[in-house]
C-alpha distance (Angstrom), angle and dihedral (degrees) to the residues before:
residue distance angle dihedral
M1 . . .
G2 3.75 . .
L3 3.79 125.8 .
R4 3.80 92.8 -101.2
D5 3.77 90.8 52.3
E6 3.79 89.9 49.9
H7 3.83 89.7 50.3
R8 3.76 90.8 52.5
E9 3.71 92.3 49.0
V10 3.81 92.4 48.7
T11 3.78 89.4 49.6
R12 3.75 92.2 48.6
Q13 3.80 93.7 49.6
K14 3.90 90.2 48.3
V15 3.89 89.5 54.9
L16 3.86 93.1 44.8
A17 3.84 92.1 46.7
A18 3.81 90.1 51.2
V19 3.81 90.9 51.6
L20 3.87 92.0 50.9
E21 3.90 91.6 45.6
L22 3.81 91.6 51.2
V23 3.75 93.2 47.2
A24 3.83 90.5 48.1
E25 3.85 90.3 50.6
G26 3.78 103.2 47.1
S27 3.65 156.8 -23.7
F28 3.84 114.0 -10.9
E29 3.85 89.8 -148.9
E30 3.82 89.7 62.2
L31 3.68 94.6 56.0
S32 3.84 110.8 116.1
V33 3.83 136.7 168.4
P34 3.85 90.0 -113.5
A35 3.81 90.5 53.9
V36 3.83 89.4 49.7
S37 3.81 89.0 48.6
R38 3.76 91.9 53.1
R39 3.76 94.4 46.8
S40 3.78 96.4 44.9
G41 3.83 97.3 40.0
V42 3.82 88.6 -127.1
S43 3.70 121.7 124.4
V44 3.80 122.9 -108.0
A45 3.83 89.5 -120.0
T46 3.78 92.2 54.5
I47 3.75 92.3 47.8
Y48 3.80 88.9 54.8
R49 3.76 89.5 49.4
Y50 3.73 91.4 59.4
F51 3.86 97.2 35.3
P52 3.88 112.9 26.6
N53 3.77 92.7 -155.5
K54 3.83 142.6 12.5
D55 3.84 92.5 -104.0
Q56 3.82 90.4 57.0
L57 3.79 90.5 46.0
L58 3.68 90.1 52.3
A59 3.79 93.7 44.9
A60 3.82 90.8 52.9
A61 3.82 91.1 48.6
A62 3.84 89.7 49.3
A63 3.73 89.5 54.5
E64 3.73 91.7 51.7
P65 3.88 96.3 84.8
S66 3.81 93.0 59.4
Q67 3.79 91.0 43.6
R68 3.82 89.0 52.4
A69 3.77 91.2 45.8
T70 3.72 92.4 54.7
T71 3.83 95.8 46.7
S72 3.82 100.1 31.6
T73 3.73 118.3 128.0
D74 3.74 90.7 -179.8
R75 3.87 96.4 72.5
P76 3.79 127.2 153.0
P77 3.78 114.3 -97.3
R78 3.76 114.4 -80.9
R79 3.70 121.2 -114.6
E80 3.81 119.0 -129.1
S81 3.81 89.4 -117.6
D82 3.73 95.2 50.4
D83 3.82 121.7 111.4
D84 3.76 119.6 -160.8
L85 3.67 94.7 -96.0
A86 3.81 96.9 48.2
H87 3.80 90.1 48.8
H88 3.93 92.2 48.5
V89 3.89 90.1 49.0
R90 3.80 90.1 50.0
V91 3.80 92.8 51.6
M92 3.77 92.9 43.0
W93 3.84 92.2 53.0
N94 3.74 91.1 46.8
E95 3.82 88.6 55.8
F96 3.82 94.1 44.7
S97 3.90 93.3 48.1
T98 3.83 89.6 62.2
N99 3.81 90.6 58.4
L100 3.86 106.3 42.0
P101 3.80 97.9 138.2
L102 3.73 89.9 55.1
Q103 3.81 91.8 47.4
R104 3.86 89.4 51.4
H105 3.80 90.6 51.4
Q106 3.89 91.1 48.3
L107 3.83 90.2 55.2
S108 3.88 93.5 48.6
S109 3.83 100.4 38.5
E110 3.78 127.5 91.4
A111 3.82 90.3 -113.8
G112 3.76 90.5 54.4
R113 3.75 92.7 48.5
D114 3.82 88.7 51.1
M115 3.86 91.3 51.7
R116 3.78 91.6 52.5
């Protein structure tokens, strides 16, 4: 991965982290692209370059918990009886449970309907 690609990924992660933080802190209905811009330090225009509309931004943020679960190195301790799948599912649900408002939006949004 080149330097430009790394920079894009860092920017993308900053934006998605800001969305997840804002959802965790308050009302989902008040979430806006300008608020994400202020929180992430990324311009509104750049956010729209990565995510063409708010639904796609929210869909990407909603997918973050499963992405984190599959790549996380900070996982809860495994139980002796866990197999790999059970452990993965437990970690994934822990990540999802921290972002329930975002998950609900994904299910009811146009982007979420398209993914189903």
